C-alpha positions in Angstrom: 0.3 0.2 0.4 1.3 3.3 -1.2 0.3 6.5 1.6 1.4 9.7 -0.5 -0.4 12.0 2.7 1.8 12.9 5.0 -1.2 13.6 7.1 -3.1 9.8 6.8 0.7 8.2 7.3 0.9 9.6 10.6 -3.1 8.4 11.3 -1.8 5.2 9.7 1.0 4.6 12.5 -1.6 4.9 15.4 -1.5 8.1 17.2 -5.3 8.8 15.7 -8.6 7.9 16.5 -10.2 5.3 13.3 -13.2 4.8 15.5 -16.8 5.8 14.6 -15.1 7.5 11.3 -14.6 10.4 13.1 -11.8 12.8 12.5 -7.8 12.3 13.0 -5.4 14.8 12.8 -7.4 17.4 10.6 -8.3 15.2 8.3 -11.9 15.7 7.0 -14.5 13.1 8.0 -15.4 11.4 4.0 -11.7 11.5 3.7 -11.5 9.1 6.8 -14.4 7.5 6.1 -12.5 6.7 2.4 -9.5 5.6 3.7 -11.8 2.9 6.0 -13.4 1.9 2.7 -10.2 1.5 1.6 -8.4 -0.6 3.9 -11.5 -3.0 5.1 -12.1 -3.8 1.3 -8.2 -4.4 0.8 -8.7 -6.8 4.0 -5.6 -5.1 5.3 -7.8 -3.4 8.6 -9.3 -6.1 10.6 -10.9 -6.1 14.0 -8.4 -6.2 17.1 -10.3 -8.8 18.4 -11.3 -10.7 15.7 -11.5 -14.3 14.0 -8.3 -13.8 13.2 -6.0 -14.5 15.9 -8.5 -16.8 17.3 -9.9 -19.3 13.8 -6.6 -21.8 12.0 -7.9 -21.1 8.3 -7.7 -16.9 9.0 -4.1 -17.4 11.4 -2.3 -19.9 9.0 -1.6 -16.8 6.5 1.8 -15.5 6.5 1.2 -11.9 5.6 3.2 -11.9 2.4 1.8 -16.0 1.7 -1.6 -14.5 1.4 -0.4 -10.9 -0.4 0.8 -12.8 -2.7 -2.2 -15.4 -3.4 -4.6 -12.5 -3.6 -2.6 -10.5 -6.4 -1.3 -13.1 -7.9 -5.4 -14.5 -9.4 -7.3 -12.5 -12.0 -10.3 -11.9 -9.0 -9.8 -8.4 -8.4 -7.5 -7.8 -11.0 -10.7 -7.7 -13.9 -8.7 -9.2 -17.3 -5.9 -8.4 -19.1 -6.5 -5.0 -20.5 -6.2 -3.6 -16.0 -2.3 -5.3 -16.0 -3.2 -9.3 -14.9 -2.2 -12.0 -17.4 0.2 -12.0 -20.8 -0.1 -8.5 -22.0 3.6 -7.7 -23.6 3.7 -4.8 -21.5 7.2 -4.7 -22.3 7.1 -5.2 -25.7 8.7 -1.7 -27.2 10.5 -0.7 -24.6 13.1 -3.6 -23.2 14.7 -6.2 -26.0 12.5 -10.0 -24.7 15.0 -12.3 -23.8 16.8 -14.9 -25.9 15.7 -18.5 -25.3 19.3 -19.6 -25.1 21.3 -17.9 -21.8 25.0 -17.1 -22.3 27.3 -20.4 -22.5 29.4 -20.8 -19.8 33.1 -20.4 -19.8 33.8 -23.9 -18.6 34.9 -27.2 -20.6 31.7 -28.9 -22.5 30.9 -32.2 -21.7 29.0 -33.9 -24.4 26.2 -35.8 -23.4 24.8 -39.3 -25.2 21.2 -38.9 -26.9 18.6 -41.8 -25.2 16.6 -43.9 -28.3 13.4 -43.0 -28.1 12.2 -44.7 -30.5 13.3 -47.7 -28.2 12.2 -46.1 -25.4 8.6 -46.5 -26.8 8.8 -49.8 -26.7 10.1 -51.0 -23.8 9.5 -48.3 -20.7 6.8 -48.6 -18.7 3.1 -47.5 -19.1 2.0 -44.1 -18.2 0.6 -45.9 -15.9 2.4 -48.3 -14.7 5.0 -44.9 -13.8 2.4 -43.4 -12.0 1.2 -45.8 -9.6 5.0 -46.9 -9.2 6.4 -43.1 -8.7 8.2 -43.1 -4.6 10.1 -40.5 -2.7 13.6 -41.9 -2.6 15.9 -40.4 0.0 18.8 -43.1 -0.1 21.1 -43.3 -2.7 23.4 -46.7 -3.7 27.1 -45.6 -3.2 28.1 -48.6 -4.5 26.6 -48.0 -7.6 26.4 -44.1 -8.1 24.3 -42.5 -11.2 26.6 -43.0 -14.3 26.5 -39.5 -17.0 24.4 -41.3 -19.4 21.8 -41.7 -16.7 22.0 -38.0 -16.1 22.4 -37.2 -19.4 19.3 -39.3 -20.4 17.2 -37.7 -17.4 17.9 -34.0 -18.5 17.5 -35.1 -22.4 13.9 -36.6 -21.4 12.9 -33.9 -19.1 14.6 -30.8 -20.2 16.0 -31.2 -23.8 15.1 -28.2 -26.1 13.5 -30.0 -29.0 13.1 -26.4 -31.4 13.5 -22.4 -31.2 10.8 -20.1 -32.8 10.6 -16.5 -33.4 8.2 -14.9 -34.2 7.6 -11.5 -33.8 11.2 -11.2 -33.1 10.3 -13.3 -29.8 11.6 -17.1 -29.5 9.4 -19.5 -28.4 10.7 -22.8 -27.5 9.8 -26.5 -27.7 10.7 -28.7 -24.5 9.4 -32.4 -23.6 7.4 -30.4 -19.7 4.3 -27.8 -21.0 5.0 -23.9 -20.5 3.0 -21.1 -20.4 3.6 -19.3 -23.1 6.3 -21.5 -24.7 8.6 -19.1 -22.7 10.8 -22.0 -20.8 12.7 -19.8 -18.1 14.0 -22.9 -16.3 17.9 -23.6 -16.5 19.2 -26.7 -15.0 22.5 -26.5 -12.6 23.1 -30.8 -12.0 25.3 -30.5 -8.2 27.7 -33.7 -8.2 28.9 -35.8 -5.9 29.8 -38.8 -7.0 28.5 -40.1 -10.4 29.8 -42.4 -12.5 32.1 -40.7 -15.5 32.0 -37.0 -14.5 34.0 -35.2 -12.1 32.1 -34.0 -9.1 31.5 -30.2 -9.7 28.4 -27.6 -10.4 27.2 -27.9 -13.8 25.2 -26.0 -16.1 22.6 -28.4 -18.7 22.8 -25.9 -22.5 19.1 -27.7 -23.4 20.0 -26.6 -26.8 23.8 -28.4 -27.2 22.9 -30.9 -25.0 26.3 -30.4 -23.3 27.4 -30.2 -19.1 29.6 -26.3 -18.8 31.4 -27.2 -15.8 30.7 -23.8 -13.5 32.5 -24.5 -9.8 34.6 -25.9 -8.8 33.2 -29.4 -6.4 35.4 -27.2 -3.8 34.1 -24.6 -4.0 32.0 -22.9 -1.0 28.6 -23.0 -3.6 28.9 -26.1 -3.9 29.6 -27.6 -0.3 26.6 -25.5 0.7 24.4 -27.0 -1.2 25.0 -30.3 -1.0 24.8 -29.7 2.5 21.4 -28.0 2.9 20.1 -31.0 0.1 20.8 -33.9 3.1 19.4 -32.7 5.4 15.8 -34.0 3.6 17.0 -37.1 2.6 19.2 -40.5 4.8 22.4 -38.4 3.3 24.2 -35.9 0.3 22.4 -37.2 -3.2 24.7 -38.2 -5.4 23.8 -35.2 -8.1 21.2 -32.4 -7.2 19.5 -30.7 -10.1 19.4 -27.3 -9.1 16.3 -25.2 -11.2 16.5 -21.7 -11.8 14.4 -19.3 -13.4 16.1 -16.7 -15.4 12.8 -14.8 -15.0 12.9 -12.2 -17.8 11.4 -14.9 -19.8 7.8 -14.8 -18.3 8.0 -10.9 -16.6 8.8 -9.8 -19.8 4.9 -11.2 -21.6 3.0 -11.9 -17.7 1.7 -9.3 -15.2 0.5 -9.4 -11.9 0.9 -13.6 -12.0 4.6 -14.3 -13.7 6.3 -15.0 -10.5 3.4 -18.1 -9.9 3.2 -19.0 -13.6 7.1 -19.4 -12.4 6.7 -21.7 -9.7 3.4 -23.3 -11.2 6.3 -24.8 -13.9 8.6 -25.5 -10.9 6.0 -28.2 -10.3 5.3 -29.3 -13.7 9.2 -30.1 -14.2 9.4 -31.9 -10.8 6.5 -34.1 -11.7 8.4 -34.6 -15.0 11.0 -35.1 -13.6 9.3 -38.3 -10.8 8.3 -39.8 -14.7 11.8 -40.4 -16.3 13.6 -41.3 -12.9 11.0 -43.7 -11.5 11.1 -45.0 -15.6 14.8 -45.3 -16.0 14.9 -46.7 -12.4 16.1 -44.3 -10.5 15.9 -42.9 -6.7 14.7 -39.5 -6.9 13.6 -37.1 -4.0 12.0 -34.0 -4.8 13.0 -30.6 -2.5 10.7 -28.1 -1.2 12.8 -25.3 -0.3 14.5 -22.8 -2.1 18.5 -20.8 -1.6 
C-alpha cells in the first residue's frame, strides 16, 4: 500500500483515533471514511479481537503468502486489460530475453542422446510410472548414477526440441509444458558422486545437450548446496539438480501473475522428472525449499 499524504500516514501509524470514522489529525470526516473503506476492501484492517487470531483458517496465513495469493489471481484484477495476465507490457520498451542464455566458459561435456524409438517400445506404461512413483531418500553409493543416466534424464525432461522466432520473440519447445512457450527454467546438476563425471556444479545446455562446468567441487557454494540438500534425505545426494529461472523470459510477457506462473512451471518440471526417473529406475527425491 502506498500512502502519499503525510497526515494519513501519521494516522495509520497509530497516533490517531479511527473509531466510528471520526476525523483524526485534521483529516476531514469524508477522507477518513474513504480510507476506512479502502482498508476494509483490501482486507488490511480487521477487528483487534476478531476471528483472525482465533480461527486456524485465518491464522494459518502469513501476510506475505496471503498477499501473494490474492494478487496473483484475476479475481480482483479485472482481466488482462487491467494489468493482469499475458499483456506483453514490456514490448516496445525492453528487448525480450533470448531463448538461450550465454554459455558458461567452462569446458563442455557432450551428453549421449537416448534412443527415443527404443524407449517408446520398452518404457513402462504411464499408469505403471504414476503408480510406482515414490520419493526415495537413500542412494546406493556402490552403484552411483552414471553420466549416461544423467544425460538421459536431462534429455528426456528438459532438452530444447526447437526454437521459433515470432515477431522478434523466441518461443521454445521442450518435453514439459510451459505457459506461453517461454521456458525460463535452467538446470544446474551439482555432482557429488557419479560414474564418468567429475564432481562439481554444471549447467545443462539444453540446446547443445552439453554440461558446462560452473564451479569446482571444492567451491563453498557447491558444498553448501549439497549440505543443505541432505537434510531431506538419508545423506548427501549423488546428484542435486538445482532449478533456476531466467525470470525476464516470463515477466516480459506477464503481469501480476508472472512469479506464480514460474512456480507452477517448477511443479510441472518436478513431476516430469519424477516420472522419467521412475521409468529409468533411478531414486528421485524432490526438495520443497529453495536457496
